[in-house]
N, C-alpha and C positions, 0 to 999 in steps of 0.2 A: 505493499498499499505505499501510496504517497507520503512523504513524512507531512508535508503542508497539511494532508488530509486527517491524519493522526493526531497534529497538533490541535486542529479544530476540534476532532473528537474528545480529545483531553482537555479542551478548554484552557487552552494556554496559546500564546503567541510570543513571536521573537522577542519584544518588548519584556514581557513578564519574564520569560526564560533569562534574559540577560539581567534584569532587575535582581532576580533570585540568586544567580550567581555571584554577581558583584557586591551584594549587600553582604555575602558570605567571605568573599575570599579578598575583595577590594578590586581595583582597576585592573582588568585582563582582556585579550583576545580569547574569542569564544567559537570553536570549532566543533562541529557535527562529528560523530566518530560511528564505528561499527554499523550494523545494518541501515540505521536512518539516514548515515551519509550516502548509501545507495538506493535510498527510497526502498528499501526491502524490510524495513520493520513489520510488525504487527500489533495488535490492542495489547498483547503482553509485554511487549518491548519495554525495556528500561532507555530513557534517553542518555547515550552515553556522551559527553562532554568533555572536551580538553579546553582547559584554561592557560593561557599562556601568560605567566605574570610579566610586568614589567622587569628590564633588567635591574639588577641591584636589589630588587623584592626577594623577600623569603617567605614560606609560610611554614607552619608547623605540622601541617596535615599533607600527603600526597595524595590521599583519595577522599571525598566526601559525597555523602548521599543525601539529598535534600527533597521532599515533596514540592509539586509546582502543578499547580491545577489537578488535574486528573490522572497526574504522571510523575515518575520518579526520576530526578536527575541524578545520574552518577557521573560525577566530575572527578577528573584526575588534572592536577595541578600539574603545571611543566613550568621550569624556571627560564626567563628569558635571556640567561645567561647560558642554557645548554649549549654545550660542544660536543662533535662527534669523539666517540672514543678511537682507539687506534684502527678499527676496522669497522667502524660505523659512518664514514663519509662517502658516499654513493658517487661521489663524482670521480673516482678510481674507475668506474666502469665506463666512464667516457674518455678517460686520459691513459687507462692501461693499454700496453701493447696486446697484440693478440693473442700471445703465449702466454698469458698470465696464469699462474698456477693456482690451484684451489685454496691454498693458503693466504693468496692475497685477494680473494674476491671478499668483498664485504660482509660482516655476520652481524645480525640485528637481532637483540634479545627482542622479546615478544610484547614487551612495554614499549621499547623504542619504535617496534614495526607499527605498532597501535597508533603512537602520537605521529609518525610519517604519514600513515595511511589518512589520519584526518587532516593532515596539511595537504597531501594529494589531491584528495576527492574536493578540498578548497569550499566546503560547506559552512562559511563563517557565519556566524550570527553578529559579529562585531571583530573587527580587526584592525591593526596599525603595522607601524613598522616593526613592532617586536616580533610577531609570530614571522613576517617576511624573512627578518634576519635569521631566525631559525631556519626556515625554510631553505635558505641560500647557504647555511653552513654545512648541513646534510644531505643538501641536494637532492631535498624529497622528491623534486619531479621526475627522478629518474627509478624511483621505488618500483615502477612496473619493470624495469630491466634486472631489477635485483630479483624481484621475483620470479622472472622467468628463468634466470641463468640458476637461482638457489633451486628451484623446482627441478630443474632438468638434472642438476648434480645428485640431487636426493633420489630421483628416479632410477639415476644410473646407479647408484650404490647399491639398492635394492636387486637390481638385475645383475650385477656383479655377483652377489652373494647366491643368487639362483644359478649362476655359472659354475660358480665353486662347488655347488652340492647340487648337482643334476638328479641325484639318488635320493633325496630327502622325501620324507612324507608329504602327498599332493596336497593335504590341506595346508600344512605350514608353508608351504610354496605358494599357495593360492593366497595366503594372507599377503605376503610379501607382494605378491604381483598386482593384487588391488591397491595395495597403498601407492606403488608404483602408478598405475592406472589415475588414481586420484592426483599425484604430483605433476604427471603430464598434462592432465586437463587444468590445473592450476598454471603450467606454463604456458598453455596457449589462451587462456584467458588473459592472464598477464601481458601477452602479445598484443593485445589487443585494449589495454588500458584499464583492464577490469580485473581487481585482486580479490581473491577469496581471503577475506578478512576473518571468514567462521566458514566451517566445512558446509553447515547446514544450508549456506547461501550459494554453492557451487551450482547447483540445477539452475538458479532462477537468474544467475549470471550467465549460463549458457544458452538460455532462453532470449536472455538480452543481448547476446553476443551475434546469435542467429538472425537476427532483424538485420543487422548490416553485413554480415561475414558467412564467406563460406566456409564454416568448421565442419570436420568429420561428423557423420550424420549420428542420429540418436541411437541407431542400432549400437554403434560401437560404444557411445557411454554405456549402454546396459550391459553389456557383456565386460566391461570394465569394470562397472562401479557394483555389478550385482550378478556375479557368476555362479554358476550351477555347481558348487561341490562333489554332487554324484557324478560328474564326468571327469574329474580327477585331473590328469596332465593337461586334457583338452581345453579343461576352464583355466589353467595357469598359461597355456599358449594365447587364449583369447585374450587374457588380460594383457599380455605383452603385445599382441597386436595392437588394441587398444591404444595402449601407451604409445607405441610407434607412431599412430595416425597424428596423436596430439603433438608429439614432440616434432615431428617434421613440420608440420604447420606451425609450432611456435618458433622453430629454427630457421623459418622462413626471413624472419626480420635481421636486417642488416646489424641492429645494434646487440643482437644475440649470436646471430650466425658468425660475427667476426673471430669470435674467441675459439681457438683450438681447442679447449677442453669442452666446448659445448659439442662441436663435432664429435670427439671421441667419445663423449656420455651419450650419444644417441646409436654410434656404433656398436658399445657395450649393450644397448638394450636390444639391438639387431640381433647379435650375437646369442643373448638369453633367449629372445624366440626362438632362434634356429634350434637351439639345444632342447628346450621343450616342446618345440614342434615336431622333432625328428623321431617320438616314437609312440 
């Protein structure tokens, strides 16, 4: 449901939300996060907000929950002085050489990812230079490239395990193959600027992506995410085939395909599919 419709249903508006937050934490920039930032919330959703405090300001709390109209505001405070850690600056994805190693790829904590997702979606209730400086320090506008590369690497790691243990129990293998398919789908979505901030949103984001893009068909989604364990190795093979379809889609984007490790990762998944499709 559109977030504007939910706000109306909850009897709140932007001004009331801003007033509620700023009375509690003081002046700040406020951004929607989570499912509401993607217009994918529902009546039971909390209102995830990120409050970017002015530079030099501090808060005794990192998290705050407040009632507002008929909704609950779940507020995360972010310091305006926030600066990227050693592997949190996404600008490296723009500046790195094509042969970058996996250890050089940025790695974000879930907390930082959620903060950058709010900036990436840019659904602000109020903003100033404070949040813009945080956006620029982290290069938050490259979050989709980060998500695509990291998802491809995670998919390949699972495929590599399947290559190393080709005779393992098919149910254990199927678990890994299904998760690999999830990562591959997330990579394809990220290549279209749609970020899976919560796994439950994956199907809704796929439906949205298909409105404007020629993604692999829904049949491949179904065999990848909802495999039939009774078919044993065949189910594993189908999951990996699904993963490959979405990986190839994600790998077509120049920002992702230029990395040697991405091409190597896709090759690993191809090899894994051959192993599990051979018998």
